[in-house]
N, C-alpha and C positions, 0 to 999 in steps of 0.2 A: 226481328229487326225492324221495328216500327217506331214512329214518333207520334206523340199525342197531337191532336188537332188544337187549334188556337182556343177553342171554346171548351176544351177538356172533355169532349165527347169521345166517341169510338176512335181508337188509334188509327192513323192512316199508315198503311204499310208501303214502304218504298223499297225498290231494289237496293241491294247492298252496294253495288258499284254504280250508283247514280252519278251523273255528271255534276260538276260543281255549279254549273248554271244550266239547269235542265230546261229552262224556258217555260212555256205554257204547258202545264200538266194535262195530259189527256189519258184516258183509259188505254187507247191504242199504244201510246208511248210506253206506258207501264207494262203492257202485255209483251211488246217487242223486247224490252230490256230483260224481262223475266225469262223469256224464251231463249235469249242469247246466253244468259247466265246458266240456265239449265243445260244447254247444249255444251257449253264449255266444261261444266262440272262432269257431265256424262263422258265427254271425251277424255278427261283426265282420269276418271275411274277406269275406263276401258284400257287406257295406256298402262296404268298401274297393274291391272289384272293380267295384261299380256306379258309383262316383264316381271311379274311377282316372283321374287326369290327370297326364301327364308334366309336369315343371316347365318344360321348354322350350316347351310349348304356351302358357304364360302370358306368354312374352316378347313384346316388340313385333314386329309383323309375323307372328305365329303365329296359328293358328285361334282360340285362346281368349285372345288378348292382353288383359291387364287394362288396359293403356294404351289399347288400341283401344276397349274397352268404355266406359271412362271418357270418352274424347274424344267418342265418338258420342253418349253420353247427355248430355254437356254441351251440345253444339251443338243437339241436338234440343230440349232444354229452353229454350235461349236463343231458338231460332227459334219455338218455340211461344209464348213470352211476347210477343215482338215482333210476331208475326203477329196474335194476338188483340188486342193493343193497337192495332195499325194498323187492324184491321177496325173496332174501336170508334170510333176517331178519324174514319175515312172515312165510316162509316155514321151516327154520331150528330152529329158536328160539321160535316163537309163535306156530308153527305147525298149522297154519291157512290156509285152502285151498284158501283163498282169495289172496294168493301169485301169483296166476295165472293172476290176473288183471295187476299188474305192470310188470310181465314177458311178457305178451302180448304187453304191451306198449313198452317194450324194443325191442321186435321182430319187431314192427312197425318202430322203429327208425332205425334199421339195414336195413330194406327194403327201406325206403326213402333215406337213405344215399347212398346205393348202386345204386339206380336209378340215382342219380346225378353223382356219382363217375364214374360209367361205361360209362355214356354218355360223361363225360369230358375226360375220358381216350381214348375211342375208336371212339367217334363221336364228336370231339372237336368243329368243326365248328357249330354244332347245339345246344351246351349246353347253357342253360339259367337258371335263378333262378327258373323258373317253372319246370325244370328237376327234382327237388326234389319230385315233385308230391304231395306236401303238400296241394295244392288246386286242388284236383283231382275230383271236382264235389261234389255237396251236397249229392248225393246218396251214394257216397263212404264214406263220413264222417258220414252220418246217419247210414250206415251199421255197421261201427266199434263202434260207440257210442252205438247202440242198442245191440251189442254183449257184451260189457262191462256191460251194465245195466242188461241184462239177467243173466249174471254170478253173479253179486252182489245180485240181487233179489233172485235167486235160492239159493245162499249160505246162506243168512240170514233168508229167509222165508220158503224155502223148502229144507233144508239140506239133509233130508232123501232121497228125490228124486234124488239129485245130487250124493249122495253116491251109490244109486241103479243103475244109468245109467253109473257109472264110470267103472263097470266091473273089479274091483280089480286093477285099474291102467292101464288096457289095452288101454283104449281110450287116456290116457295121452301120453303113449309111442308112439302110432300110430300117435297122433297129432304132437308130436315133430319130428317124422320121416318125415311126410308129409311136415311140414314147411321147414325142411332142404332140402328135395328133391326139392320142388317147388322153393325155393330160389336159389339153385345151378343151376337148369336147366334154370331159367329165366336169371340169371346173365351171364351164358355161352352163351345163345342165343343172348343177347344184344351185348356181346363182339364180337362174331363171325359174327354177322350181320354188325357191325361197322357203317359206314356212311349210310347203307341201312336201319337202324332201325329208327323208328319214334314213339314217344309216342302218337301222334295223328293218328287216323285211316285215311288212305289215300284212296281216291276214284279214283285216277289216278296216273300213274307212273311219278315220278319226274325225271328231267334230271340227268343222272349219276347213278341212282339206278339200281342195278343188282339183279337178282334172286340168292339167296344164296342156294347152294345145298350140301355144304360140312359140316363137323362137325356134330353138333346136328341136323342141318337142313336136313341131309341125312336120319334121322330116324323120325323126326316129322315135320309136315308142318308148325305148328305155335307153336314152343317150348316156346316162351315167354308167350303166353296165357295158354299153358299147365302148365307151372310152376306156374303162378299166380293162376290158378284154384285150384291146389292141395295145394298151400300155403294157400289160403283162407280157404279151407276146414280144413286143419290142425290146423289153429288158433282156429277154433270153437271147435274142439276136445280137443285142449290144454286148452281152457277155461272151458271145461266140459259142454258146451251147448248141448241141446238135438237136 
């Protein structure tokens, strides 16, 4: 990217993005402009490397499938709305304690949506369809299914026992409080960890990972686990399970 001198001798190389009226040319000006261009080029290359995604990864059935993300988000949203609507109907109109089952399902929808959204917002390079955690292992799915079954069996076959352990609604209030506490702490922990957070347990330090000591990590060593533990306990109190 150079132009020939007026006498046809050795070409004079000028920066590509030279100003229209550069003024008096000096070697210092030339050097500063080249350094600025190099820094901009390097920053763009680093940005592309950070968010590099192969086009095939966005296709259906692939780890970052846009169709898969859209489909999961759609059904989570629909399930959330129907669950809370059902909970309101059963609780306020029918006054049936079974409202807790659809309410619990709505809480699950919020949890899984936030798992993906926070990853997409604060750890964009690592986000995948699996970030929804909908396929979080059979043990996870069995645990939530068993919790719902326990609530329904107790409600319809042992209602007196459920009323007895409810303690005048104290367990319900405590359950809702713990669900909110756990969800807030976990969401904040994921956001503050940023690119240092991973849904998969790591056995070795990845390149670029740093130990986070600020924010909620200044108070808790594993705030995301802390939040998930109390969230899980809160859901069982919310369901009225013993």
